[in-house]
C-alpha positions as CSV (number, residue, x, y, z in Angstrom):
1,M,-19.0,2.1,-39.1
2,T,-15.5,1.1,-40.2
3,A,-15.7,3.5,-43.1
4,I,-16.7,6.3,-40.7
5,Y,-13.9,5.4,-38.4
6,K,-11.3,5.4,-41.2
7,K,-12.6,8.7,-42.6
8,E,-12.5,10.4,-39.2
9,L,-9.0,9.1,-38.4
10,H,-7.8,10.2,-41.9
11,S,-9.2,13.6,-41.2
12,L,-7.5,13.9,-37.8
13,M,-4.1,12.6,-39.1
14,H,-4.1,14.7,-42.3
15,T,-4.3,17.9,-40.3
16,M,-2.1,19.1,-37.5
17,I,-4.8,18.5,-34.8
18,G,-4.1,14.8,-34.2
19,W,-0.3,15.2,-34.3
20,L,-0.3,18.3,-32.0
21,F,-2.6,16.4,-29.6
22,M,-0.1,13.6,-29.3
23,L,2.9,15.9,-29.3
24,V,1.7,18.0,-26.3
25,I,0.7,15.0,-24.2
26,I,4.0,13.1,-24.8
27,C,6.1,16.2,-24.3
28,L,4.4,17.3,-21.1
29,F,4.6,13.7,-19.7
30,S,8.3,13.6,-20.5
31,I,8.9,16.8,-18.7
32,Y,7.2,15.6,-15.5
33,A,8.7,12.1,-15.7
34,S,12.2,13.5,-16.2
35,V,11.7,15.4,-12.9
36,Y,9.7,12.9,-10.7
37,N,11.1,9.6,-12.0
38,M,14.4,10.3,-13.6
39,A,15.9,13.1,-11.4
40,Y,14.2,12.5,-8.1
41,G,14.2,8.7,-8.6
42,S,10.6,8.0,-7.7
43,P,9.5,4.6,-8.9
44,Y,5.8,5.7,-9.1
45,V,4.5,6.5,-12.5
46,A,1.3,7.8,-11.0
47,Y,3.0,11.1,-10.0
48,S,3.8,12.0,-13.6
49,L,0.4,11.0,-14.9
50,D,-1.4,12.9,-12.2
51,A,0.6,16.0,-13.0
52,I,-0.5,16.2,-16.6
53,L,-4.2,15.5,-16.0
54,F,-5.0,19.2,-16.6
55,L,-4.1,18.7,-20.2
56,F,-7.4,17.2,-21.0
57,F,-9.4,20.4,-20.6
58,I,-6.9,22.0,-23.0
59,T,-6.2,19.4,-25.6
60,V,-9.6,17.6,-25.9
61,P,-11.5,20.7,-27.0
62,I,-9.1,21.1,-29.9
63,L,-9.3,17.4,-30.8
64,S,-13.1,17.2,-30.7
65,M,-14.3,20.7,-31.8
66,R,-14.5,19.9,-35.5
67,V,-15.7,16.3,-35.4
68,L,-19.4,17.1,-35.6
69,A,-19.7,20.9,-35.5
70,E,-17.7,21.5,-38.7
71,E,-19.6,18.8,-40.6
72,R,-22.9,20.4,-39.5
73,K,-21.7,23.9,-40.6
74,Q,-20.6,22.6,-44.0
75,K,-23.7,20.5,-44.4
76,T,-21.6,17.4,-45.0
77,D,-23.4,15.7,-42.1
78,Q,-26.4,15.3,-44.5
79,L,-24.4,12.7,-46.4
80,L,-23.9,10.7,-43.2
81,L,-27.4,11.2,-41.9
82,T,-28.9,9.8,-45.2
83,S,-26.4,6.9,-45.4
84,P,-27.5,3.4,-44.5
85,V,-25.3,3.5,-41.4
86,S,-27.2,4.0,-38.1
87,V,-26.5,7.2,-36.1
88,G,-25.2,5.2,-33.2
89,K,-22.5,3.6,-35.5
90,I,-21.6,7.1,-36.9
91,V,-21.1,8.4,-33.4
92,L,-19.1,5.4,-32.3
93,G,-16.9,5.5,-35.4
94,K,-16.0,9.2,-34.8
95,Y,-15.4,8.5,-31.1
96,L,-13.1,5.6,-31.8
97,A,-11.1,7.6,-34.3
98,M,-10.4,10.2,-31.5
99,V,-9.7,7.4,-29.1
100,T,-7.1,5.9,-31.4
101,V,-5.2,9.2,-31.5
102,F,-5.3,9.3,-27.7
103,L,-4.2,5.7,-27.2
104,I,-1.0,6.2,-29.2
105,P,0.6,8.2,-26.4
106,V,-1.0,6.0,-23.8
107,A,0.7,3.0,-25.4
108,L,4.1,4.8,-25.0
109,F,3.2,5.4,-21.3
110,C,2.7,1.7,-20.9
111,L,6.3,1.1,-21.8
112,F,7.6,3.6,-19.3
113,P,7.3,1.3,-16.1
114,L,9.3,-1.3,-18.0
115,F,11.9,1.2,-18.9
116,L,12.2,2.4,-15.3
117,S,12.6,-1.1,-14.0
118,R,16.2,-1.0,-15.3
119,Y,17.1,1.3,-12.5
120,G,15.4,-0.4,-9.5
121,T,12.1,-1.9,-8.3
122,V,9.0,-0.4,-9.9
123,P,5.5,-1.3,-8.6
124,M,4.1,-2.7,-11.9
125,A,0.5,-3.3,-10.7
126,E,0.3,0.3,-9.3
127,S,1.8,1.7,-12.4
128,Y,-0.6,0.1,-14.8
129,V,-3.6,0.9,-12.6
130,A,-2.5,4.5,-12.8
131,V,-2.3,4.3,-16.6
132,L,-5.8,2.8,-16.6
133,A,-7.2,5.6,-14.4
134,F,-5.5,8.2,-16.7
135,T,-6.9,6.4,-19.8
136,L,-10.5,6.3,-18.4
137,Y,-10.4,9.9,-17.5
138,G,-9.2,10.8,-21.0
139,L,-11.8,8.6,-22.7
140,A,-14.6,10.2,-20.7
141,A,-13.3,13.7,-21.5
142,I,-13.3,12.8,-25.3
143,A,-16.8,11.6,-25.0
144,V,-17.9,14.9,-23.4
145,G,-16.2,16.8,-26.1
146,L,-17.9,14.8,-28.8
147,F,-21.3,15.4,-27.3
148,L,-20.8,19.1,-27.0
149,S,-19.5,19.3,-30.6
150,S,-22.8,17.8,-31.7
151,L,-24.8,20.7,-30.2
152,T,-23.5,23.5,-32.4
153,E,-22.1,24.2,-35.8
154,N,-19.6,26.7,-34.5
155,I,-16.3,25.1,-33.8
156,V,-15.1,27.9,-31.6
157,I,-18.2,27.7,-29.4
158,A,-17.7,23.9,-29.3
159,A,-14.1,24.3,-28.2
160,V,-14.8,27.0,-25.6
161,V,-17.8,25.1,-24.1
162,T,-15.9,21.9,-23.9
163,F,-13.0,23.7,-22.2
164,V,-15.4,25.2,-19.6
165,V,-17.2,21.9,-18.9
166,L,-14.0,19.9,-18.6
167,F,-12.4,22.6,-16.4
168,I,-15.4,22.5,-14.1
169,T,-15.3,18.7,-13.9
170,Y,-11.6,19.0,-13.0
171,M,-12.2,21.7,-10.4
172,M,-15.5,20.4,-9.0
173,Q,-13.9,19.1,-5.8
174,G,-12.8,22.6,-5.0
175,I,-16.1,24.1,-6.0
176,K,-17.9,21.7,-3.6
177,G,-15.6,22.8,-0.8
178,L,-16.5,26.4,-1.5
179,I,-20.2,25.6,-1.3
180,S,-20.0,23.6,1.9
181,S,-17.0,22.2,3.8
182,T,-19.3,19.6,5.5
183,G,-21.3,18.6,2.5
184,N,-25.0,18.9,1.7
185,L,-27.5,17.9,-1.0
186,I,-26.1,20.4,-3.5
187,T,-22.5,19.1,-3.1
188,D,-23.8,15.5,-3.3
189,F,-25.5,16.3,-6.6
190,L,-22.4,18.2,-8.0
191,G,-20.3,15.2,-7.1
192,I,-21.9,13.4,-10.1
193,F,-19.9,15.7,-12.3
194,D,-16.7,15.5,-10.3
195,F,-14.3,13.7,-12.6
196,Y,-11.2,14.3,-10.5
197,S,-12.6,12.9,-7.3
198,H,-13.6,9.7,-9.1
199,Y,-10.2,9.5,-10.7
200,S,-8.8,9.9,-7.2
201,G,-10.6,6.7,-6.2
202,M,-7.8,4.9,-8.0
203,I,-5.0,7.5,-7.7
204,S,-5.3,9.7,-4.7
205,S,-2.9,12.4,-3.5
206,V,-3.1,12.3,0.3
207,T,-1.4,14.6,2.8
208,D,0.2,12.4,5.4
209,V,1.0,12.9,9.1
210,T,4.2,14.8,8.2
211,G,2.3,17.2,5.9
212,N,3.9,15.8,2.8
213,S,1.8,14.7,-0.2
214,R,1.8,11.1,-1.2
215,I,0.0,9.1,-3.9
216,T,-1.9,5.9,-3.1
217,T,-3.1,3.5,-5.8
218,V,-6.0,1.0,-5.7
219,F,-8.1,-0.7,-8.4
220,D,-11.6,0.5,-7.7
221,V,-14.4,-1.1,-9.7
222,T,-16.7,1.8,-8.9
223,V,-14.4,4.2,-10.6
224,V,-14.2,2.0,-13.7
225,V,-18.0,1.7,-13.8
226,Y,-18.4,5.5,-13.3
227,F,-16.2,6.5,-16.2
228,I,-17.6,3.8,-18.5
229,S,-21.1,4.9,-17.7
230,V,-20.1,8.5,-18.5
231,I,-18.7,7.4,-21.8
232,V,-21.8,5.4,-22.7
233,L,-24.2,8.2,-21.6
234,M,-22.3,10.9,-23.6
235,L,-22.3,8.7,-26.7
236,F,-26.0,8.1,-26.3
237,L,-26.8,11.8,-25.8
238,T,-24.7,12.6,-28.9
239,T,-26.8,10.1,-30.8
240,Q,-30.0,11.6,-29.6
241,S,-28.9,15.2,-30.3
242,I,-28.4,14.4,-34.0
243,Q,-31.1,11.7,-34.3
244,K,-33.8,14.2,-35.2
245,R,-31.9,15.6,-38.2
246,R,-31.8,12.2,-39.8
247,Y,-35.4,12.1,-40.8
248,T,-37.4,14.2,-43.3
249,V,-41.1,14.1,-43.3
250,S,-44.0,15.5,-45.4
251,V,-45.3,18.9,-44.6
252,K,-48.6,17.4,-43.6
253,N,-47.2,15.3,-40.8
254,H,-44.2,17.4,-40.0
255,S,-45.5,19.0,-36.8
256,M,-47.0,15.8,-35.4
257,R,-43.9,13.7,-36.2
258,N,-41.7,16.3,-34.5
259,I,-43.8,16.1,-31.3
260,T,-43.8,12.3,-31.4
261,M,-40.0,12.1,-32.0
262,G,-39.4,14.7,-29.3
263,A,-41.5,12.9,-26.7
264,Y,-39.9,9.6,-27.6
265,S,-36.4,11.0,-27.4
266,S,-37.0,12.8,-24.1
267,I,-38.4,9.6,-22.5
268,T,-35.5,7.6,-23.8
269,I,-33.0,10.0,-22.4
270,V,-34.7,10.1,-19.0
271,I,-34.7,6.3,-18.9
272,V,-31.0,6.0,-19.9
273,I,-29.9,8.6,-17.4
274,A,-31.9,6.8,-14.6
275,L,-30.4,3.5,-15.6
276,T,-26.9,5.0,-15.5
277,A,-27.5,6.5,-12.0
278,A,-29.0,3.2,-10.8
279,V,-26.0,1.1,-12.0
280,N,-23.6,3.5,-10.3
281,L,-25.6,3.5,-7.0
282,I,-25.8,-0.3,-7.0
283,V,-22.0,-0.7,-7.5
284,Q,-21.2,1.9,-4.8
285,K,-23.3,0.0,-2.3
286,L,-21.3,-3.2,-2.8
287,P,-18.9,-4.0,0.0
288,D,-15.3,-2.8,-0.6
289,K,-14.0,-6.4,-0.7
290,Y,-15.9,-6.8,-4.0
291,T,-15.1,-3.4,-5.5
292,S,-11.7,-2.4,-4.1
293,I,-8.5,-4.4,-5.0
294,D,-5.3,-3.5,-3.2
295,V,-2.6,-3.2,-5.9
296,S,-0.1,-1.3,-3.8
297,S,3.3,-2.8,-3.7
298,N,3.2,-2.9,0.1
299,Q,-0.4,-4.0,0.3
300,L,-1.4,-1.0,2.4
301,Y,-5.1,-1.8,2.1
302,S,-4.9,-5.6,2.6
303,I,-5.6,-7.3,5.9
304,T,-3.3,-10.1,7.2
305,E,-4.5,-13.5,8.2
306,Q,-3.7,-12.7,11.9
307,T,-6.1,-9.7,11.8
308,Q,-8.8,-11.7,10.1
309,Q,-8.7,-14.4,12.8
310,V,-8.8,-11.8,15.6
311,V,-11.7,-9.8,14.2
312,R,-13.8,-12.7,13.0
313,G,-13.5,-14.2,16.5
314,L,-14.9,-11.2,18.3
315,E,-17.6,-12.0,20.7
316,E,-18.3,-8.5,21.9
317,E,-19.0,-5.2,20.2
318,V,-16.0,-3.0,19.4
319,Q,-16.7,0.7,18.8
320,I,-14.1,2.6,16.8
321,Y,-14.3,6.4,16.7
322,V,-12.4,8.4,14.1
323,L,-12.0,12.0,15.0
324,A,-12.6,13.4,11.5
325,K,-15.4,14.0,9.0
326,E,-15.6,10.8,6.9
327,E,-14.9,12.6,3.6
328,N,-11.9,14.4,5.1
329,A,-10.4,11.4,6.9
330,D,-7.1,9.9,5.9
331,E,-8.0,7.8,2.8
332,V,-5.6,4.9,3.7
333,L,-6.9,4.7,7.2
334,R,-10.5,5.0,6.0
335,Q,-10.1,2.0,3.7
336,T,-8.3,0.0,6.4
337,L,-11.2,0.6,8.8
338,A,-13.7,-0.4,6.1
339,K,-11.9,-3.8,5.8
340,Y,-12.4,-4.3,9.6
341,A,-16.1,-3.5,9.4
342,E,-16.5,-6.1,6.6
343,L,-14.8,-8.8,8.6
344,S,-17.3,-8.7,11.6
345,S,-20.6,-7.1,12.4
346,Q,-19.2,-6.6,15.9
347,V,-17.0,-3.8,14.6
348,K,-18.8,-0.4,14.5
349,I,-17.1,2.6,12.8
350,S,-18.2,6.1,13.7
351,Y,-16.7,9.3,12.3
352,I,-16.9,12.2,14.7
353,D,-16.4,15.7,13.2
354,P,-14.2,17.5,15.8
355,L,-15.6,20.9,14.6
356,L,-19.1,19.8,15.5
357,N,-18.0,17.8,18.6
358,P,-15.0,19.6,20.0
359,N,-15.2,18.0,23.5
360,F,-15.8,14.4,22.4
361,A,-12.3,13.2,23.1
362,S,-12.0,14.9,26.5
363,S,-13.7,11.9,28.2
364,Y,-10.9,9.6,26.9
365,T,-7.8,11.7,27.2
366,S,-6.6,15.0,28.6
367,D,-3.9,15.3,25.9
368,S,-4.4,17.4,22.8
369,I,-5.5,15.3,19.9
370,S,-5.2,15.8,16.1
371,Q,-7.6,15.0,13.3
372,N,-7.7,11.3,12.4
373,T,-7.0,10.2,15.9
374,V,-8.8,6.9,16.6
375,I,-10.4,5.7,19.8
376,V,-11.1,2.0,20.2
377,E,-13.6,1.1,22.9
378,T,-15.3,-1.9,24.4
379,Q,-17.2,-2.5,27.7
380,K,-13.8,-3.5,29.3
381,R,-11.6,-0.6,28.4
382,Y,-10.6,1.8,25.7
383,K,-7.4,2.8,23.9
384,V,-6.6,6.1,22.1
385,I,-4.4,5.9,19.0
386,P,-2.9,9.2,18.0
387,Y,-2.8,9.8,14.3
388,S,1.0,10.0,14.3
389,D,1.1,6.4,15.5
390,F,-0.4,5.1,12.2
391,Y,2.7,6.2,10.3
392,E,6.4,5.3,10.8
393,T,8.5,8.4,10.2
394,E,12.2,9.2,10.1
395,F,14.1,12.4,10.0
396,D,15.8,13.2,6.7
397,Y,19.0,15.0,7.5
398,S,19.5,16.0,3.9
399,T,16.2,18.0,3.8
400,Y,15.8,18.5,7.6
401,Q,12.2,17.2,7.3
402,Q,10.3,14.2,8.6
403,S,9.4,11.7,5.9
404,V,7.0,8.8,6.1
405,T,8.6,5.3,5.8
406,G,5.8,3.0,6.8
407,Y,2.1,2.5,7.5
408,D,1.1,0.9,10.8
409,G,-2.7,1.2,10.6
410,E,-3.4,-2.5,10.8
411,G,-0.8,-3.1,13.5
412,Q,-2.2,-0.4,15.7
413,L,-5.8,-1.2,15.2
414,T,-5.5,-5.0,15.7
415,S,-3.4,-4.4,18.8
416,A,-6.0,-2.0,20.2
417,I,-8.9,-4.4,19.5
418,A,-7.0,-7.2,21.2
419,Y,-6.2,-4.9,24.2
420,C,-9.8,-3.8,24.6
421,T,-11.2,-7.3,24.4
422,S,-8.6,-9.2,26.4
423,D,-9.4,-10.5,29.9
424,D,-5.7,-11.0,30.7
425,M,-3.0,-8.3,30.7
426,P,0.4,-10.1,30.9
427,K,3.7,-8.5,32.0
428,I,7.3,-9.1,31.0
429,Y,10.4,-8.2,32.9
430,V,13.6,-7.4,31.1
431,I,16.6,-8.3,33.3
432,A,19.4,-5.7,33.6
433,G,22.6,-5.3,35.6
434,H,25.0,-7.6,33.7
435,N,25.8,-5.4,30.7
436,E,22.8,-6.8,28.7
437,Y,21.9,-5.5,25.3
438,T,18.9,-3.1,25.2
439,L,16.0,-4.1,23.1
440,D,15.7,-1.9,20.0
441,T,12.5,0.2,19.4
442,G,11.1,-2.2,16.8
443,F,11.1,-5.0,19.3
444,T,9.7,-3.1,22.2
445,T,6.9,-1.9,19.9
446,A,6.3,-5.6,19.1
447,I,5.8,-6.3,22.8
448,E,3.4,-3.4,23.1
449,K,1.4,-4.5,20.1
450,E,0.9,-7.8,21.8
451,N,-0.6,-5.8,24.6
452,I,2.1,-6.9,27.0
453,A,3.4,-4.5,29.6
454,Y,7.2,-4.6,30.1
455,E,9.6,-3.3,32.7
456,T,13.3,-3.3,33.1
457,I,14.6,-4.5,36.5
458,S,17.7,-5.5,38.3
459,L,17.4,-8.8,40.2
460,M,19.6,-7.3,43.0
461,D,16.6,-5.2,43.9
462,Y,14.2,-8.2,44.3
463,D,14.2,-11.2,46.6
464,A,12.7,-13.1,43.6
465,V,11.4,-12.6,40.1
466,P,8.1,-10.7,40.5
467,E,5.1,-13.0,40.8
468,D,3.2,-11.2,38.0
469,A,6.0,-12.0,35.5
470,R,4.6,-13.9,32.5
471,C,8.1,-14.0,31.1
472,I,11.6,-12.6,31.6
473,I,14.0,-11.6,28.9
474,I,17.8,-11.9,29.4
475,H,19.3,-10.2,26.4
476,A,23.0,-11.2,25.9
477,P,24.7,-10.4,29.2
478,E,28.4,-9.7,28.9
479,K,29.1,-10.1,32.6
480,D,28.3,-13.1,34.7
481,F,25.3,-13.4,37.0
482,S,25.8,-13.7,40.7
483,A,25.0,-17.1,42.1
484,D,22.0,-15.4,43.9
485,D,20.7,-13.9,40.6
486,A,21.1,-17.2,38.8
487,D,19.2,-19.0,41.6
488,K,16.3,-16.5,41.3
489,V,16.0,-17.2,37.6
490,I,16.1,-21.0,38.1
491,A,13.5,-20.8,40.9
492,Y,11.2,-18.7,38.7
493,L,11.5,-21.2,35.9
494,N,11.0,-24.2,38.1
495,N,7.7,-22.6,39.3
496,G,6.3,-22.6,35.7
497,G,8.0,-19.4,34.4
498,K,9.0,-18.6,30.9
499,A,12.2,-17.0,29.7
500,I,13.9,-15.7,26.5
501,I,17.6,-15.8,26.6
502,T,20.1,-14.6,24.0
503,T,23.8,-15.0,24.3
504,E,26.8,-12.9,23.2
505,Y,30.0,-14.2,21.6
506,V,32.4,-13.2,24.3
507,N,35.5,-14.7,25.9
508,A,34.1,-14.4,29.5
509,E,33.3,-17.7,31.2
510,L,29.9,-16.7,32.7
511,P,29.6,-19.9,34.8
512,N,26.5,-18.8,36.8
513,F,24.7,-17.7,33.6
514,K,25.5,-20.9,31.9
515,R,24.1,-22.8,35.0
516,I,20.7,-21.5,34.0
517,L,21.0,-23.3,30.6
518,S,22.4,-26.4,32.1
519,E,19.2,-26.8,34.2
520,Y,17.5,-27.5,30.9
521,G,20.2,-29.8,29.6
522,M,21.7,-27.3,27.3
523,T,25.3,-26.1,26.9
524,L,26.9,-23.4,24.8
525,Q,29.8,-24.4,22.5
526,E,32.6,-21.9,22.7
527,G,33.3,-20.2,19.4
528,C,31.6,-18.5,16.5
529,V,29.5,-20.3,13.8
530,V,30.3,-19.6,10.2
531,D,28.3,-21.0,7.3
532,N,30.0,-21.7,4.0
533,N,26.8,-22.5,2.1
534,A,26.2,-19.5,-0.1
535,E,22.4,-19.6,0.5
536,N,22.9,-19.4,4.3
537,Y,24.9,-16.2,4.8
538,Y,24.7,-12.5,3.8
539,Q,27.8,-10.9,2.4
540,A,30.1,-12.7,4.8
541,Q,29.9,-16.2,6.2
542,I,29.6,-14.8,9.7
543,F,26.3,-13.2,9.0
544,L,24.1,-16.3,9.2
545,L,20.9,-16.7,7.3
546,S,19.6,-19.5,9.5
547,S,17.3,-22.2,8.3
548,V,13.9,-21.9,10.0
549,E,12.4,-25.1,11.4
550,Y,8.7,-25.8,11.6
551,A,7.1,-24.8,15.0
552,D,4.3,-22.6,16.3
553,E,6.8,-19.8,16.9
554,T,8.1,-19.8,13.4
555,E,4.7,-19.7,11.7
556,G,4.8,-17.5,8.6
557,L,8.5,-17.7,8.3
558,H,8.8,-20.6,5.8
559,G,9.5,-20.2,2.2
560,S,12.2,-19.9,-0.4
561,Y,13.6,-16.7,1.0
562,S,12.2,-16.6,4.6
563,Y,15.5,-16.3,6.5
564,V,16.2,-15.2,10.0
565,M,19.5,-13.3,10.3
566,A,21.7,-14.3,13.2
567,P,25.2,-12.7,13.1
568,F,28.1,-13.8,15.3
569,A,26.2,-16.8,16.6
570,Q,27.4,-19.5,19.0
571,A,26.1,-23.0,19.0
572,V,23.9,-24.5,21.6
573,T,23.7,-28.3,22.1
574,V,20.7,-30.2,23.4
575,P,20.7,-33.9,24.4
576,E,20.4,-36.3,21.4
577,N,18.5,-38.9,23.4
578,E,15.1,-38.4,25.0
579,V,15.3,-36.8,28.5
580,E,12.7,-37.3,31.1
581,Q,10.4,-34.2,31.7
582,M,12.2,-32.4,28.8
583,T,11.0,-31.5,25.3
584,Y,13.3,-29.7,22.8
585,T,12.1,-28.0,19.7
586,K,14.8,-26.6,17.4
587,L,13.8,-23.3,15.9
588,L,16.9,-22.1,14.0
589,T,19.7,-24.2,12.5
590,T,22.6,-23.9,10.2
591,S,23.5,-25.9,7.1
592,E,25.9,-28.9,6.9
593,D,28.5,-26.6,5.4
594,S,28.8,-24.6,8.7
595,V,31.7,-24.9,11.1
596,L,32.3,-23.7,14.6
597,K,35.4,-21.5,14.8
598,S,37.4,-22.0,18.0
599,A,37.2,-19.1,20.5
600,D,40.8,-19.6,21.4
601,K,42.2,-18.1,18.1
602,E,41.5,-15.3,15.8
603,I,39.4,-16.1,12.7
604,T,41.6,-15.7,9.6
605,T,39.5,-17.9,7.2
606,F,36.0,-19.1,7.1
607,E,37.0,-22.5,5.8
608,K,37.3,-25.4,8.1
609,E,40.6,-25.6,10.0
610,E,42.1,-28.0,12.4
611,G,40.3,-27.8,15.7
612,D,37.0,-26.5,14.1
613,I,33.8,-28.5,14.6
614,E,31.6,-29.4,11.7
615,G,27.9,-28.5,11.5
616,P,25.0,-28.4,11.3
617,F,24.4,-26.5,14.5
618,C,21.4,-25.4,16.5
619,I,21.4,-21.6,17.1
620,G,17.8,-21.3,18.4
621,V,15.8,-23.7,20.5
622,K,12.8,-24.0,22.7
623,A,13.1,-26.2,25.8
624,E,10.1,-27.2,27.9
625,K,10.3,-28.8,31.3
626,T,7.2,-30.6,32.7
627,D,7.1,-31.5,36.4
628,G,3.6,-32.7,37.2
629,E,1.2,-29.9,36.4
630,I,4.0,-27.3,36.2
631,T,5.5,-26.5,32.8
632,S,8.3,-24.0,32.2
633,V,9.6,-22.8,28.9
634,L,13.0,-21.5,28.0
635,Y,13.9,-20.0,24.6
636,V,17.6,-19.8,23.8
637,F,19.0,-17.9,20.8
638,T,22.8,-17.7,20.4
639,S,23.1,-14.4,18.6
640,A,23.0,-11.1,20.5
641,Q,22.2,-9.3,17.2
642,L,19.2,-11.4,16.4
643,F,16.7,-9.0,18.0
644,T,18.1,-5.7,16.7
645,D,16.4,-3.4,14.2
646,Q,19.6,-3.2,12.0
647,Y,19.8,-6.9,11.2
648,D,16.0,-7.3,11.1
649,S,15.9,-4.9,8.3
650,Y,18.1,-7.1,6.1
651,V,15.5,-9.9,6.2
652,S,12.3,-7.8,5.7
653,G,11.3,-8.0,9.3
654,N,11.6,-11.8,9.7
655,N,13.6,-11.5,13.0
656,K,10.8,-9.3,14.4
657,Q,8.2,-11.7,13.2
658,L,9.9,-14.5,15.1
659,F,10.0,-12.4,18.2
660,S,6.4,-11.3,17.8
661,N,5.3,-15.0,17.4
662,I,7.0,-15.8,20.7
663,M,5.4,-12.9,22.4
664,G,2.0,-14.0,21.1
665,T,2.7,-17.5,22.5
666,I,3.7,-16.2,25.8
667,A,0.6,-14.0,26.0
668,N,-1.5,-17.0,25.2
669,H,-2.9,-15.4,22.0
670,E,-4.3,-17.9,19.6
671,V,-2.6,-15.8,16.9
672,S,0.0,-13.0,17.2
673,V,-1.6,-9.6,17.2
674,S,1.7,-7.8,16.5
675,I,1.4,-6.9,12.8
676,P,4.6,-5.5,11.4
677,V,4.7,-2.0,9.9
678,K,4.1,-2.0,6.2
679,S,7.0,-0.3,4.4
680,Y,5.5,2.8,2.8
681,T,7.6,3.3,-0.3
682,L,10.0,1.4,-2.5
683,D,13.6,2.3,-2.7
684,W,14.4,5.3,-4.9
685,L,15.6,4.5,-8.4
686,T,19.2,5.2,-9.3
687,V,19.2,6.7,-12.8
688,P,22.6,7.6,-14.3
689,E,22.8,11.2,-15.5
690,K,23.6,10.0,-19.0
691,D,20.4,8.0,-19.2
692,S,18.4,10.9,-17.8
693,R,19.7,13.2,-20.5
694,I,18.9,10.6,-23.2
695,F,15.4,10.2,-21.9
696,K,14.9,14.0,-21.9
697,S,16.2,14.3,-25.4
698,I,14.0,11.6,-26.7
699,G,10.8,12.5,-24.8
700,M,11.0,16.3,-25.0
701,I,12.8,16.8,-28.3
702,V,13.1,13.8,-30.6
703,I,9.5,12.4,-30.4
704,P,7.8,15.8,-30.4
705,A,10.0,16.9,-33.4
706,V,9.1,13.7,-35.3
707,L,5.4,14.2,-34.6
708,F,5.5,17.9,-35.6
709,I,7.4,17.3,-38.8
710,A,5.2,14.3,-39.8
711,G,2.0,16.3,-39.1
712,L,3.3,19.4,-40.9
713,G,4.6,17.4,-43.9
714,I,1.3,15.6,-44.3
715,W,-0.7,18.8,-44.0
716,L,1.5,20.6,-46.6
717,V,1.3,17.8,-49.1
718,R,-2.5,17.7,-48.6
719,R,-2.7,21.4,-49.0
720,K,-0.9,21.4,-52.3
721,Q,-3.2,18.7,-53.6
């Protein structure tokens, strides 16, 4: 087989065919990469690879047309057929020679993600799965070309037929849509020949809620098995197509031997095709958790531990309706739902075609609904999740278009399941009237995801804190409470209430407000905390990256870089000695290098000065007061900016995670059901114009020129010989 491989590789590289094949693929890839990755700054290699997939039905016919057809025409195949090498090894040797030519550009593509990483964060796992999918598609296309070349001795016919077949496999998805938009037996059968749809199992271009196209990447074992089985089947059929020419028999037995060989060959082909189909069917029936591996940089398809606990603990059936035909449903959403169904038999997924059932949603909502809207229902209640809620979007003022920035499928679904199965629907009141901060959208969403209702009230309008209050939030008042308002809060807490209080670094005295804290033995130290430990601040010592202490509320926030940002923080003191009825749990602290700058003078240096107090300090604490059977809880955080979207974004959502954990504790959830939005894309690459030009020159001019000159030179030398 080695001799066959060397001979075929020698043949491909001593003509222009092999060189032109590599030249075209590399040049076209460089063109698309220079646009998508270098100019636009996309970190995703999959875009460029997906764009050049059409090259296979153009280049592969040229590469494979001579491999067997020309040898058959020139009768040189007789030398091979009478050699001691088996037909299978002959076929494999020729196939591997073409594969070698194909893998040379692929090897260069493998270096491209490493090259891009110089300019920003590149999703390596996604990139190499994209390269793998591209490679498998190419290997299957080459195997098809080899088989079709074995059926004729006319190289033109071989090339044309290969082009037609590969074009059909590329366009089969559209062909199926023309036959039936809803699918039927014919389209299911044609799906066997649909290369592009199987390729899309790993790299799929999906139209998102904004109408923009996006690519998702997942390692799918069924796709790998499909393409490998296509390759093996094509090589086997190639072997069978030339097997009959290997033998010569006597005139006497010629007819009988032909019949025997034909029957044997036909039976063998049927068996191999059946085995191939069976293997693919078995693999496709396996659960997604065994066949689908999430390699996306943002783990779009993965399920968090919180969701696993919620879903596995279900004691009643949860019916989830998706208003879309299954094959037309949002691919990311579909795979997310499949993960839920695998976690528990209580979760039932049904896809409802809105064209066939236009009035299905009318019993759940009077609002107009879009495709991919989801309805979660139990015997207790139901919740409608609009498709737009599954994606976080923002308006791009440079293009005047909405763009997707995050995927919230797991967050919305887990919250809806918890809502529909919960026996208790808590309510939170946000106190206003003292120039308090307003909770940012990300944090109000976290409250809603925990299935907690919230309302903003002024205590002046009430004789007492409403009885249905599970918790109150006092978010950094800048004006003092009246004595009456402070008494209402204290009375509420003494009756077993819960409160979250943040403070603002202001010069106001706020004696009534501070009286609430003193009821729990806590006092605010006047001034602003700065931390001079380089690991505990961001850009400036006043933007604290606080140390997170171990507690139920800080679960999931521990690690080398699990910081909570608390800018412009004060310090809160708690009794050092044990206090009867009181329990204190520190949540956020500063380092020993921190100091408290006096509030009486302007901060001119972050270093310790005379009058400054040395740390460490507590800037987040949980205080519990137990009086008989009544337990009240007070959370105090000394940074008004702690619960804002701006500073939360600097620490990858850790501030919001802390807030969500507290919400989950208040709602008596065993685990928080507020799952953060998964950031949809990585940051754009920043490629200098000089580097972009160098890449274009090398990929589109230098390498193609070298390949062309090398191929032409070898061909001319060989021609003269």
